N, C-alpha and C positions, 0 to 999 in steps of 0.2 A: 479234269473232273467234268462229268456230264451235268448239265443243268437243264431244267425244264420250266423256265419262267414263261408265263403267257405274255402276250403283247401289251396288255393293260399294265401289268407289273413293270415291264421293261420301259414303259413310258415315264416311269418315275426315275429321275436322274440317278438317285442313290442305288436303285436296284440295277440299273444298267451298269453302273460302276462295279457293283458287287459281282455281277455276272462275268464281267471281264476278268476280275481278280480270281474268282472261283475256278474258271476254266483253265487257269495256269497251273492249278494244283494237280500233281500226278500221284498224290498219296504215297510217295516214296518212303516216308517215315524218317527221313534224315532229321527233321525238326524235333522228333521225340528225344533224340540223344542229347539235345542241348536245352530242352525246356525244363526250367526249375521245378514247376509244379508236377510235371509228369515224373521226373526223377524222384520226387518225394512220395507221390501217391501211387504211381504205377497204373493209374486209371487213364484209359485212352481218352476219356472225355475231358481230362485235365491236360491234354496235349494240344498243340496247334492243329494237328491233323484231325483230332476228334472235334475240336471246337469249330473248325472250318466246315466239317460235315454237318454239325448241328445248325450252324448259321445258314447254310444253304437251305436246309429244310424249314427253318424258322422264317426265312425270307420268301419262301414259296417256290424255290427252284428245285426241290427234290422230287422223289417219286411220290405221286399223288396218293399212293396207298399207305405212305408212311405218315404216322402222326407224331408230332413233336410237341411237347409241353413247354410253353415259354418259360415257366418257372424252372424247369430243369436246365434249359439253356442259360437262363440268368444265373443260376447257381454256379455253373462252371465258367461262364464269362467273368463273373465277379472274382473268381479265384485266379484269373489270368493277371499276371503282373504287368503286362504290356511292356516287358523288358526288351522285346524285339530280337532276342537271341535267335529265334526261329528264322528271321529274315536274313540274318548273317549266314545261317546254315543252308537255307533253301537253295537248291540248284536251279529252280524253275522261276525264281523272281516273283514269288507270290507276295503281294502287297498286304501282308497281314495287318499292319498298322491301321490302314484305312478301312479294311474289311471289318475289323473288330469295332471301329467307331460306328460303322453302319449297323452292325449287329446290336450293339448296346443301345443305339438310338431307337431301333425297332423294339427292343425289349421294353424300353420306357413307355412305348405306346400300348403294349399288350399286357403288362402286369402292373399291379399296385403293390408297392413295397410295404412291408410291415411298418407299424408305427415307430418302433424303436430304430429301425434301419433308416427310415425317412428323417427322423429327428437328428441322428448322428450325421448323416450326409448334409443336411441343412446347416447344422452347427459348423461343420468343417468349411462349407462353402461361404459362410458369412463371417468367418473368423480368420482362417489362414491367409487368404489373399490380401488382408489389410494389416499392415505391420503393427500399427498401434493397438488394434484389437487383439491381435495374436500375442503381443508382448504382455498385455494385461491378462489375457487368458492363461499364459504361462505362469504368471505370478500366483494366480488362484490355484493352478495345478500343483505348484510347489507346496502350498499350504496343505493340500490333500495327500501328498506323498506318504506321510506317516500312517495314513489310514488306507493305503492302497490294498492291503491284504483283505479288507472287507468288501472290496469291489470285485467284479467279475467282467470277463469279456472285453468289449471295446472300451468301456469306461476305465477299466483297470489299465488297459494298454495306453490310453490317452494320458493318464496320470503318470504312469511309469516312464513314458517317453519325455516328460518334461525335464529339462536340465536341472541338476542340483544347484549349479551356480548360473545365475542369469546376468548377462552383461547389459549395459545400457542400450537403449534403442539406437540403432544406427541413424545418424542425422543425414547421411547421404540419401537423397531422394525425398527429403522433407520439403524441399523447395527447388525451383529451377536454379541450376548452378553450372558455372563453367569453372573447371579446374585447369588453370593454364600450365603449360609445360615450363620446366625450369629454363630451357632455351628452346623456343618453339621452332620446329622444322616445317611449320605450315600444315601439319597433319592433324586432323580432328576426328574423333570418334564419339559415338553415343554409347553410354553405358546403361544397361538395364539395372536399376538399383535393386530390384527384387522385393519380395514381400516377407515370406517366412525367414529368409536369410537376414534381413534387416533386424528382425526380432531376436534371432539366435546368435548371430556372429557378425558384428560390425567390422571385424578385422579384415574380412575378405574383400569388401569394397575398398577399404582404405589401402590395402596392399596393391590392389589392381590399379588404383589411381596413382599411387606413388611410383610404381614401376613404369607405367606408361608416361607419366610426366617427366621422369628422368630420361626417358628415351626420346623426348622432344614431341610428345603427343598431347594435344589438348583434349580434355575429356569433358563432355557435356552430359548433364543429367536432367531429365524432365520429371517433375514431381507427379504429373498425372499419368506417367507410364511406369508405375511401380510393379504391378502384377501383370503378367503376360496372358493369364487365363488358363494356364496349364493345369493347375490344381482343380479348378472347377470342371474343366473339360474331362479330366480323368475320372471324375465321379459322376459324369453325365449330367451335370448342372449346366446345360447348354445355354440357357438364357443368361445366366451369370457370366459364363465363359465369354460369350460373344460381346456382352457389354464391356468386359475388361479388354477384349481385343480391340473393340472400337475405340476405347479410351486411349490405348497405346497408339493406334493409327492416327488419331486426332492430335495427340501430343507430339508425335514425331513428324507429322506431315510436312510442316514448313521447313524443318531442318533437312529432310530428305530432298524436298523440291529444290532447295538451294544448291544442291550438288556439291556441298562442302564436306560431306561425311565420307571418310575413308572406309568406315565399317561401323556396324552395330556390335558392341562387345557384350558377351554374356559370360558370367563366371559361375553360373549354376546350370549344369548341362541339361537338366530336365527342361528348363525354360528355353534353352537353345534349340532343342529338338522341336519344340512347339513353334518358336519364332520362325525357324526354317521351313515350317509347314504352313505359315500364315497365308501364302498364296493360294493354297488349296482350301484351308479352313474358311477363308473370307472371299472365296471366288464368286459367291452369289450375292455379296454385299455391294450394291451398286455405288454406294458412297465411298467405300474404302478399299475396294478390290485392287486398284492399281497401287495404292500405297502399301497394301499388304504384300503384294508381289515384290515390290522393291525392298521391303523389310526382309523377306526371305532371301533375296539376293545379297543383301548387305550383312546379314547376321553371321558372326564368327565366334566360336568359343575363344576365350582369352588365350588358351594354349595354341590354338590354330593360328591366331593372329600374330602372336609373338614369334612363332616358328617360321611363318611365311613372310611376314612384313618387317620384322625387326632384325637388327644385326647385333644381337647380344654377344658380348665377348665370351670366349671360352675361359673358364676359371680353373685354378689349380685344384688338385684333388682335395676333397674335404675330409677324407677318412671317416665317412659316414655312409651307411647304407639306407636306402629307401625301398620299402615295399610299395609298389604302385598298384593301387586298386582302380581298375578301369570301370567307371560308372557305366551302366548299361546304356543310358541315354547318350553317352559320349561315344562308346565303341560300337554299339549296335544302331542307335538312333541317328547319329551324325557321321559315323564311320571315321571318326577322329581317333586313330590308333597309335601312331608313332610320335606325334607332336609333344605330348606331355613327357614321355620318356626321354625323347631327344633333348628337350630343354633342361631336364634334371641332370642328365649326363653332361651336358655342356656347362652346367653350373658346378660341376665337380663331384657329383654324387655317384655312388654305385647304385644302380637301380635293379631291383629283383622283382620277378613276377611270381605271385603265389599260384599254387595249383588251383585248377578250376576257375581261372580268372574270367572265363566267359559267363559264369553263373551269377545271377543277381544276389545282392546281399539281403533282399527282403524289404528294403525301404519303399522304393517305387511310389513316390508321391505320398499318398496317405494309405497305402496298402498295409503298412504296419499297424494302422488303427483299425481298418476294416476287416483284415484277415490276420489277426494277431498270432494265431497258432502256426500257420504256415510261415509267416514272416519270421517268427522266432526260430523255427527250424533252419531257415536259410541264413539267418544272422549267425547262429551258432556254428553252422558249417563254414561260413565265410571267415569268421574269427579264428576258427581252428586252423584254417589254411594260412591266414595271415600270421598267426603266432608262430607257425612252423618255420617261417622265413627267418625269424630272429632279427629283423631289421631294427635300426635305431628309430626310424620314423616311418609312419604310413602316410601316403599322400593320396588324395582323391580330388576329382574336379567337380564334385556335386555335394551340396550341403546335406541333403538327405542321407547320402551314404556316410558322410563324416559323422553325423549325429547317430546313425544306426550302429556304427562300428566303434563308438567311443569306449566300449568295454574291452577292446583289444589290449594286449600286454604292452604294445608300443604306443606312444602318443600319435595322434592323427590330426592332420590339418590339410587345408586346401593347397594344391600344387602352387598356386600363385603366391601364397604366404611364404613358402619355402624359397621361391625364386626371388621375391622381393627382399627377403633376408639375405640371400646369397649375394645380391647385387646392391647391398648397402642399406637396406631397410632394417627395422627392428626385428628381434627374434619373436616368432609367433608365441602368443600367450600360452598355448598348450604345451610349449617346450620349455617354459621358464623354470619348471621344477626338475628338469632333467637335462641330460646332454652336456652339462657343464657350461 
């Protein structure tokens, strides 16, 4: 793609980066075939190709005769799930993930969001990243559920997304803790305890720790490193996001410097994608840039770690089928494709892949709150494909997807919960009323 940035613009590091990314795009259109929003709307501006064109003009690199309204660009960038399916498809290696970050940051400088939009985004940024606050908010949302029919738009979506049954707040991450291995092999990992996950499903961390401990791995958790900043980053609350990232770097700095960590384990793939990008996100932070780079190097999804570092035994056939839902942040963001399937097969399950497995389920962080109509369409499409598989269980590696797809005909749980169960742990709570 041709760009026409002037020298003053190119002096800005983010514009220089955007220029390099934009020039790789050849407008071939391969990305349109795998973009969820374009598939739904058929609008070129809701495709990566269209958004790239608009961002070029917004940033000042387009034809000087062309006028672009920031509000129009904002509308279509807001509708982007940032699922990164386009990056998997792109033959030219266009770094859409970082380009859209630059475009959204520029939008924030050029438009003032409406009052309602601002309030919702602020509410999300001060609630979801804090497990206790979010857990309390979910309690209030449950009380409002019977009256959701009186609500509209985003408020209705927020209430409807609250779980019918709320589990106790996960204690993992409430304080600094070492979970020692049953028989230590001298291997130690750090576990990101998470924020929304601690409020919604404490079983995921428990399963992760149990399975690692049984394999001789000591697990460390630091209370000041609960939220990685991904949720705030995805809604352009950059000040909040960077404070959370700085807190993570500070909390893990000494452990990383000790050289004793084998890996940083993440069991929420949306967080994993962000942590693996810390080196870039914190590159201009003079205090934490080196620690951030090491965090990126050490971070592994739990399935990635188990598949490459652990020698789990092959189990007998379980006579059970699993429909594996590949979270976008895992398959597109981190390129972890085979590890979850391989582990489930090794544990004795038959693993099936639903149709359109590359398409997003519509969760995408808080997209299901901010864009409820498009999210609902993607959810229904994904559930139809999962139901057609007719599996006993649905597995996914991301809490947001698990919550989004809880209406499917088969019970759904995290991949690590199934693996923990197969190798001696308790049956996941979501399976207790079925499967015998």
